[in-house]
C-alpha positions as semicolon CSV with decimal commas, in nm:
position;residue;x (nm);y (nm);z (nm)
1;X;12,232;11,063;9,200
2;X;12,406;10,777;8,945
3;X;12,694;10,739;9,258
4;X;12,415;10,742;9,494
5;X;12,234;10,460;9,316
6;X;12,544;10,252;9,254
7;X;12,651;10,287;9,618
8;X;12,319;10,183;9,786
9;X;12,287;9,925;9,509
10;X;12,632;9,730;9,632
11;X;12,631;9,591;9,993
12;X;12,963;9,554;9,972
13;X;13,054;9,948;9,986
14;X;12,904;10,084;10,273
15;X;12,724;9,798;10,467
16;X;12,379;9,854;10,669
17;X;12,428;10,208;10,526
18;X;12,177;10,373;10,280
19;X;12,252;10,699;10,092
20;X;12,067;11,011;9,995
21;X;12,060;11,310;9,875
22;X;11,858;11,666;9,868
23;X;11,908;11,925;9,553
24;X;11,889;12,306;9,643
25;X;11,899;12,586;9,358
26;X;12,211;12,808;9,361
27;X;12,094;13,027;9,083
28;X;12,433;13,175;8,962
29;X;12,415;13,404;9,297
30;X;12,639;13,389;9,597
31;X;12,351;13,521;9,846
32;X;12,091;13,251;9,669
33;X;12,397;12,994;9,747
34;X;12,434;13,078;10,087
35;X;12,038;13,069;10,134
36;X;11,978;12,729;9,987
37;X;12,290;12,624;10,199
38;X;12,119;12,740;10,550
39;X;11,784;12,566;10,406
40;X;12,038;12,236;10,410
41;X;12,155;12,266;10,710
42;X;11,793;12,390;10,915
43;X;11,596;12,175;10,718
44;X;11,191;12,187;10,610
45;X;11,269;12,492;10,471
46;X;11,463;12,670;10,739
47;X;11,673;12,928;10,731
48;X;11,769;12,952;11,121
49;X;12,160;12,973;11,162
50;X;12,251;12,694;11,456
51;X;11,927;12,570;11,406
52;X;11,865;12,195;11,257
53;X;11,518;11,975;11,287
54;X;11,686;11,736;11,026
55;X;11,647;11,369;11,129
56;X;11,888;11,203;10,887
57;X;12,203;11,263;10,910
58;X;12,390;11,445;10,596
59;X;12,756;11,364;10,567
60;X;12,924;11,552;10,283
61;X;12,778;11,806;10,018
62;X;12,864;11,817;9,604
63;X;12,923;12,162;9,539
64;X;12,750;12,453;9,317
65;X;12,776;12,450;8,897
66;X;13,084;12,672;8,945
67;X;13,388;12,664;9,171
68;X;13,253;13,047;9,285
69;X;12,962;12,881;9,418
70;X;13,142;12,611;9,521
71;X;13,356;12,853;9,759
72;X;13,075;13,035;9,859
73;X;12,931;12,762;10,028
74;X;13,250;12,640;10,153
75;X;13,279;12,965;10,334
76;X;12,974;12,865;10,516
77;X;13,013;12,493;10,567
78;X;13,364;12,515;10,699
79;X;13,177;12,620;10,997
80;X;12,965;12,304;11,023
81;X;13,220;12,113;10,965
82;X;13,077;11,939;10,639
83;X;13,306;11,781;10,393
84;X;13,253;11,896;9,991
85;X;13,313;11,756;9,665
86;X;13,366;11,925;9,333
87;X;13,244;11,814;9,037
88;X;13,406;12,092;8,859
89;X;13,758;12,124;8,928
90;X;13,875;12,318;8,603
91;X;13,995;12,583;8,754
92;X;14,151;12,434;9,081
93;X;14,495;12,391;9,177
94;X;14,687;12,079;9,258
95;X;15,007;11,948;9,351
96;X;15,225;11,688;9,165
97;X;15,388;11,444;9,259
98;X;15,701;11,667;9,310
99;X;15,471;11,905;9,529
100;X;15,492;12,171;9,239
101;X;15,198;12,337;9,182
102;X;14,998;12,323;8,841
103;X;14,773;12,536;8,702
104;X;14,486;12,387;8,523
105;X;14,390;12,641;8,219
106;X;14,062;12,652;7,994
107;X;14,343;12,415;7,747
108;X;14,335;12,178;7,969
109;X;14,724;12,200;7,949
110;X;14,816;11,934;8,192
111;X;14,907;11,533;8,092
112;X;14,912;11,416;8,472
113;X;14,601;11,242;8,565
114;X;14,442;11,338;8,936
115;X;14,304;11,081;9,180
116;X;14,005;11,283;9,338
117;X;13,996;11,204;9,734
118;X;13,794;11,304;9,986
119;X;13,650;11,224;10,299
120;X;13,309;10,987;10,373
121;X;13,199;11,022;10,741
122;X;13,181;10,739;10,976
123;X;12,841;10,674;11,217
124;X;13,079;10,757;11,518
125;X;13,253;11,031;11,355
126;X;13,556;10,849;11,247
127;X;13,687;10,975;10,914
128;X;13,907;10,767;10,665
129;X;14,065;10,957;10,333
130;X;13,941;10,753;10,060
131;X;13,909;10,785;9,666
132;X;13,584;10,879;9,492
133;X;13,740;10,957;9,159
134;X;14,015;11,026;8,899
135;X;14,062;11,398;8,699
136;X;14,174;11,295;8,333
137;X;14,274;11,622;8,172
138;X;14,369;11,516;7,817
139;X;13,973;11,337;7,749
140;X;13,707;11,470;7,575
141;X;13,552;11,736;7,766
142;X;13,256;11,583;7,977
143;X;13,426;11,293;8,031
144;X;13,753;11,451;8,206
145;X;13,579;11,404;8,608
146;X;13,518;11,080;8,657
147;X;13,290;10,903;8,939
148;X;13,218;10,559;8,859
149;X;13,097;10,205;8,980
150;X;13,438;10,072;9,171
151;X;13,550;10,437;9,305
152;X;13,500;10,392;9,645
153;X;13,696;10,060;9,685
154;X;13,707;9,972;10,042
155;X;13,983;9,759;10,166
156;X;13,940;9,493;10,502
157;X;14,114;9,744;10,705
158;X;13,923;10,065;10,573
159;X;13,595;9,904;10,671
160;X;13,667;9,940;11,025
161;X;13,644;10,281;11,185
162;X;13,957;10,425;11,222
163;X;14,096;10,536;11,501
164;X;13,903;10,865;11,649
165;X;14,089;11,193;11,684
166;X;14,086;11,227;12,026
167;X;14,033;10,824;12,145
168;X;14,185;10,492;12,081
169;X;14,065;10,215;11,949
170;X;13,844;10,019;12,173
171;X;13,959;9,667;12,094
172;X;13,748;9,355;12,204
173;X;13,683;9,278;12,550
174;X;13,649;9,652;12,559
175;X;13,311;9,914;12,498
176;X;13,282;10,268;12,452
177;X;13,153;10,497;12,645
178;X;13,103;10,907;12,585
179;X;13,305;11,133;12,741
180;X;13,120;11,421;12,901
181;X;13,145;11,772;12,777
182;X;13,338;11,666;12,471
183;X;13,287;11,620;12,148
184;X;13,116;11,274;12,033
185;X;13,437;11,139;11,857
186;X;13,600;11,119;12,187
187;X;13,507;10,825;12,437
188;X;13,676;10,582;12,686
189;X;13,736;10,241;12,625
190;X;13,570;10,084;12,945
191;X;13,595;9,716;13,067
192;X;13,280;9,484;12,952
193;X;13,071;9,462;13,267
194;X;13,120;9,055;13,392
195;X;12,922;8,833;13,226
196;X;12,947;9,030;12,875
197;X;13,149;8,996;12,600
198;X;13,304;9,247;12,320
199;X;13,432;9,059;12,064
200;X;13,486;9,342;11,780
201;X;13,648;9,671;11,769
202;X;13,496;10,016;11,926
203;X;13,148;9,800;11,999
204;X;12,890;10,092;12,124
205;X;12,808;9,781;12,401
206;X;12,899;9,473;12,547
207;X;12,727;9,112;12,455
208;X;12,572;8,919;12,763
209;X;12,685;8,576;12,732
210;X;12,381;8,251;12,758
211;X;12,327;8,149;13,087
212;X;12,493;7,835;13,069
213;X;12,809;8,014;12,955
214;X;13,149;8,276;13,087
215;X;13,328;8,544;12,950
216;X;13,659;8,431;12,906
217;X;13,972;8,663;13,045
218;X;14,000;8,860;12,728
219;X;13,622;8,905;12,773
220;X;13,561;8,911;12,425
221;X;13,476;8,567;12,353
222;X;13,227;8,331;12,583
223;X;13,335;7,958;12,702
224;X;13,088;7,677;12,824
225;X;13,057;7,665;13,142
226;X;13,189;7,255;13,334
227;X;12,905;7,117;13,519
228;X;13,013;7,018;13,889
229;X;12,901;6,804;14,184
230;X;13,030;6,678;14,449
231;X;13,160;6,339;14,275
232;X;13,288;6,026;14,443
233;X;13,588;6,029;14,166
234;X;13,684;6,400;14,277
235;X;13,968;6,356;14,576
236;X;13,771;6,522;14,827
237;X;13,350;6,321;14,780
238;X;13,634;6,023;14,767
239;X;13,760;6,103;15,121
240;X;13,420;6,186;15,227
241;X;13,245;5,861;15,093
242;X;13,568;5,652;15,266
243;X;13,545;5,813;15,547
244;X;13,155;5,717;15,613
245;X;13,223;5,384;15,523
246;X;13,471;5,365;15,768
247;X;13,290;5,472;16,045
248;X;12,914;5,309;15,927
249;X;13,156;5,000;15,941
250;X;13,292;5,080;16,273
251;X;13,007;5,120;16,408
252;X;12,843;4,780;16,308
253;X;13,168;4,608;16,461
254;X;13,043;4,796;16,781
255;X;12,747;4,644;16,753
256;X;12,882;4,329;16,686
257;X;13,081;4,359;17,018
258;X;12,715;4,456;17,220
259;X;12,535;4,199;17,059
260;X;12,847;3,901;17,116
261;X;12,851;4,025;17,489
262;X;12,506;4,125;17,593
263;X;12,477;3,910;17,862
264;X;12,815;4,087;18,076
265;X;12,710;4,345;18,333
266;X;12,878;4,661;18,126
267;X;12,610;4,547;17,882
268;X;12,378;4,492;18,078
269;X;12,402;4,763;18,280
270;X;12,349;5,023;18,060
271;X;11,986;4,887;17,923
272;X;12,118;4,692;17,610
273;X;11,775;4,779;17,437
274;X;11,868;5,175;17,383
275;X;12,251;5,072;17,304
276;X;12,136;4,832;17,008
277;X;11,880;5,113;16,853
278;X;12,107;5,371;16,965
279;X;12,395;5,158;16,734
280;X;12,146;5,124;16,451
281;X;12,052;5,458;16,433
282;X;12,437;5,569;16,387
283;X;12,518;5,323;16,188
284;X;12,207;5,458;15,907
285;X;12,324;5,815;15,999
286;X;12,696;5,723;15,874
287;X;12,560;5,570;15,577
288;X;12,283;5,844;15,511
289;X;12,567;6,121;15,422
290;X;12,695;5,895;15,114
291;X;12,346;6,011;14,953
292;X;12,467;6,379;14,912
293;X;12,739;6,269;14,699
294;X;12,701;6,181;14,397
295;X;12,469;6,337;14,071
296;X;12,168;6,477;14,200
297;X;11,855;6,322;14,124
298;X;11,490;6,388;14,244
299;X;11,530;6,046;14,471
300;X;11,815;6,135;14,578
301;X;11,708;6,484;14,708
302;X;11,363;6,395;14,791
303;X;11,575;6,120;15,049
304;X;11,847;6,275;15,151
305;X;11,759;6,549;15,438
306;X;11,478;6,314;15,507
307;X;11,659;6,067;15,600
308;X;11,880;6,248;15,789
309;X;11,652;6,366;16,037
310;X;11,436;6,086;16,096
311;X;11,810;5,891;16,156
312;X;11,954;6,159;16,411
313;X;11,617;6,230;16,568
314;X;11,586;5,800;16,691
315;X;11,989;5,858;16,745
316;X;11,915;6,163;16,915
317;X;11,569;6,084;17,141
318;X;11,730;5,756;17,224
319;X;11,995;5,953;17,427
320;X;11,713;6,123;17,589
321;X;11,567;5,825;17,640
322;X;11,914;5,705;17,868
323;X;11,945;6,019;17,990
324;X;11,575;5,958;18,138
325;X;11,639;5,576;18,250
326;X;11,959;5,704;18,450
327;X;11,739;6,002;18,665
328;X;11,447;5,749;18,719
329;X;11,739;5,447;18,786
330;X;11,916;5,705;19,038
331;X;11,551;5,739;19,228
332;X;11,442;5,397;19,235
333;X;11,726;5,300;19,494
334;X;11,531;5,525;19,711
335;X;11,286;5,292;19,936
336;X;10,924;5,390;19,812
337;X;10,967;5,531;19,510
338;X;10,677;5,433;19,229
339;X;10,961;5,522;18,963
340;X;11,077;5,158;19,058
341;X;10,793;5,024;18,766
342;X;10,938;5,270;18,511
343;X;11,267;5,051;18,507
344;X;11,139;4,786;18,334
345;X;10,829;4,931;18,110
346;X;10,886;4,987;17,762
347;X;10,873;5,376;17,838
348;X;11,181;5,456;17,713
349;X;11,079;5,237;17,351
350;X;10,765;5,465;17,383
351;X;10,962;5,791;17,429
352;X;11,213;5,742;17,130
353;X;10,868;5,597;16,858
354;X;10,681;5,911;16,996
355;X;10,965;6,148;16,927
356;X;11,056;5,943;16,586
357;X;10,710;5,997;16,485
358;X;10,731;6,357;16,527
359;X;11,001;6,413;16,320
360;X;10,859;6,147;16,028
361;X;10,557;6,382;16,019
362;X;10,720;6,696;16,016
363;X;10,951;6,549;15,693
364;X;10,604;6,438;15,564
365;X;10,457;6,775;15,528
366;X;10,750;6,907;15,412
367;X;10,741;6,684;15,108
368;X;10,368;6,725;15,029
369;X;10,372;7,128;15,030
370;X;10,729;7,192;14,864
371;X;10,977;6,894;14,823
372;X;11,341;6,954;14,757
373;X;11,412;6,865;14,440
374;X;11,740;6,904;14,171
375;X;11,849;7,243;14,043
376;X;12,093;7,328;13,809
377;X;12,250;7,671;13,974
378;X;12,447;7,919;13,699
379;X;12,474;8,221;13,923
380;X;12,731;8,120;14,223
381;X;13,054;8,013;14,063
382;X;13,151;8,197;13,740
383;X;13,325;7,880;13,539
384;X;13,046;7,609;13,642
385;X;12,710;7,515;13,673
386;X;12,692;7,380;13,997
387;X;12,434;7,062;14,025
388;X;12,270;7,054;14,397
389;X;11,950;7,032;14,541
390;X;11,722;7,282;14,632
391;X;11,551;7,256;14,953
392;X;11,225;7,380;14,880
393;X;11,112;7,512;15,181
394;X;11,347;7,650;15,367
395;X;11,134;7,721;15,636
396;X;11,086;7,264;15,632
397;X;11,417;7,253;15,675
398;X;11,518;7,445;15,965
399;X;11,206;7,342;16,127
400;X;11,318;6,961;16,041
401;X;11,653;7,091;16,196
402;X;11,472;7,316;16,516
403;X;11,353;7,032;16,617
404;X;11,623;6,752;16,620
405;X;11,777;7,074;16,870
406;X;11,543;7,094;17,041
407;X;11,554;6,688;17,180
408;X;11,947;6,722;17,158
409;X;11,929;7,033;17,364
410;X;11,670;6,812;17,628
411;X;11,949;6,559;17,643
412;X;12,251;6,754;17,730
413;X;12,016;6,868;17,997
414;X;11,884;6,606;18,160
415;X;12,243;6,455;18,137
416;X;12,447;6,735;18,275
417;X;12,188;6,790;18,576
418;X;12,260;6,417;18,658
419;X;12,627;6,364;18,600
420;X;12,739;6,389;18,915
421;X;12,518;6,112;19,071
422;X;12,684;5,842;19,220
423;X;12,937;5,618;18,986
424;X;12,722;5,363;18,986
425;X;12,530;5,596;18,770
426;X;12,821;5,753;18,575
427;X;12,723;5,744;18,238
428;X;12,546;6,078;18,215
429;X;12,869;6,165;18,193
430;X;12,947;6,054;17,869
431;X;12,636;6,143;17,766
432;X;12,710;6,503;17,864
433;X;13,028;6,528;17,705
434;X;12,853;6,341;17,377
435;X;12,607;6,640;17,366
436;X;12,829;6,867;17,391
437;X;13,030;6,752;17,102
438;X;12,709;6,707;16,899
439;X;12,538;7,053;16,940
440;X;12,892;7,220;16,898
441;X;12,932;7,063;16,557
442;X;12,564;7,187;16,434
443;X;12,590;7,560;16,628
444;X;12,879;7,597;16,415
445;X;12,745;7,380;16,039
446;X;12,464;7,647;16,054
447;X;12,650;7,964;16,004
448;X;12,888;7,758;15,784
449;X;12,576;7,651;15,568
450;X;12,522;7,925;15,472
451;X;12,824;8,132;15,358
452;X;12,884;7,824;15,144
453;X;12,748;7,781;14,765
454;X;12,725;7,505;14,558
455;X;12,898;7,118;14,621
456;X;13,091;7,307;14,927
457;X;12,744;7,318;15,149
458;X;12,637;6,924;15,051
459;X;13,016;6,882;15,198
460;X;12,973;7,101;15,438
461;X;12,666;6,912;15,584
462;X;12,871;6,600;15,491
463;X;13,106;6,697;15,762
464;X;12,845;6,775;16,041
465;X;12,675;6,454;16,011
466;X;12,995;6,238;15,989
467;X;13,217;6,443;16,292
468;X;12,877;6,458;16,551
469;X;12,807;6,133;16,424
470;X;13,121;6,009;16,581
471;X;13,121;6,191;16,906
472;X;12,781;5,985;17,001
473;X;13,012;5,674;16,893
474;X;13,275;5,795;17,087
475;X;13,194;5,929;17,390
476;X;12,912;5,668;17,453
477;X;13,057;5,335;17,388
478;X;13,453;5,335;17,303
479;X;13,487;5,361;17,622
480;X;13,232;5,033;17,754
481;X;13,420;4,887;17,445
482;X;13,761;4,903;17,605
483;X;13,647;4,798;17,903
484;X;13,465;4,470;17,678
485;X;13,755;4,367;17,491
486;X;14,085;4,490;17,631
487;X;13,999;4,484;18,041
488;X;13,803;4,182;18,077
489;X;13,842;4,113;18,435
490;X;13,676;4,482;18,522
491;X;13,340;4,299;18,312
492;X;13,200;4,252;18,673
493;X;12,899;4,347;18,916
494;X;13,157;4,424;19,183
495;X;13,403;4,653;18,926
496;X;13,128;4,823;18,802
497;X;12,934;4,900;19,103
498;X;13,255;5,149;19,170
499;X;13,376;5,216;18,778
500;X;13,041;5,224;18,522
501;X;12,723;5,304;18,462
502;X;12,395;5,081;18,479
């Protein structure tokens, strides 16, 4: 009782464990000793072999008043693998340091002291041999057997559960998993699951890292995740921003060429107003890709998809108006056709405004009902927190893309059907090819966008914006700039009638 009290009082001896005890009578009788042992094993006064209703787990038994009773208990407890402490050792025998048998008689004719060793069962069914007392033969009677306050001294190594008899030690980064059909001390060491760590030996289960941290390679420590986004400072962001700036500058130069040569036949023949509108919209299409680079903010997330949708709709609707003009111009050459009156009207401008207004209304509904917002993605990448924009309503996002796709398809179909008109109206061939490039880029974009995560989604959309806008600029305007700047002798009404569009 004294030993239990002293051990419980000292938290450094058995951390997180409280010892208790039961006392059973032996009556100096082997039969009563065995009966008391069975009552202890069964619990609650039962004496049923191999049955136990004990809730608390007993770990050790202190033997009877005599060695004879202790041996009687040992015969039964040995079957259940319970260790015993013997408070009376006068009739027991010890081996000294040389291996010789030393008998302790009643006269206590021995000069050597003996350490008393015993096993103290751990919670995971492992054990270690420790000193629990000391026997001093020459001490006065009653003081020969000492269990003192510091009898059980735990070293730093002993505080760790030792290696099991049938299993290896599970080090940090591993957790114990019981083996089916085997004793409780038998287990496998399995790696911690993804996102979990263990930083101690023989962990029952691993601990999940916080959302803003991730396990190191050994899965024994949580490391902070690095915040990342498509930044201007990194090579990919710098390259995309540089390309966007150069293409927008190129578009501005093409617009300057068309304005400076606005009275030449090639510029007049291709509807100057529509060419100006298309070049201006392409200029902003290139610039809107810059909204996808840099640290996402609320303003960036609100503006980038809507600006992109409106600007591209204006560009595609302008091309649609151009194809309509080509078709009407061909019909207007036939006598008696009423379509001639549409050639000089504002009908193409009205088509552009109507198509762009519809897209603007779709974007407005999107912003009112479920607008995009900044989001920190902690799941897509193991080691990074990816800052990006949550599109809010994906349905609205795909409506915007689908509407733009319908306009592009309409432009392609009309241009395709008028592509074989006489050479005077052959701008339809350039429009057909440009819309084929445009549609191919965005059809490829959709599966790519769905299969990428994080900042690569933004990079994929920027690439699609730049490549499709470049297709429109290159196919429609570069051939005309080539003639205007490098072959001005062909920029005449006579040559234009045979070679270029009207």
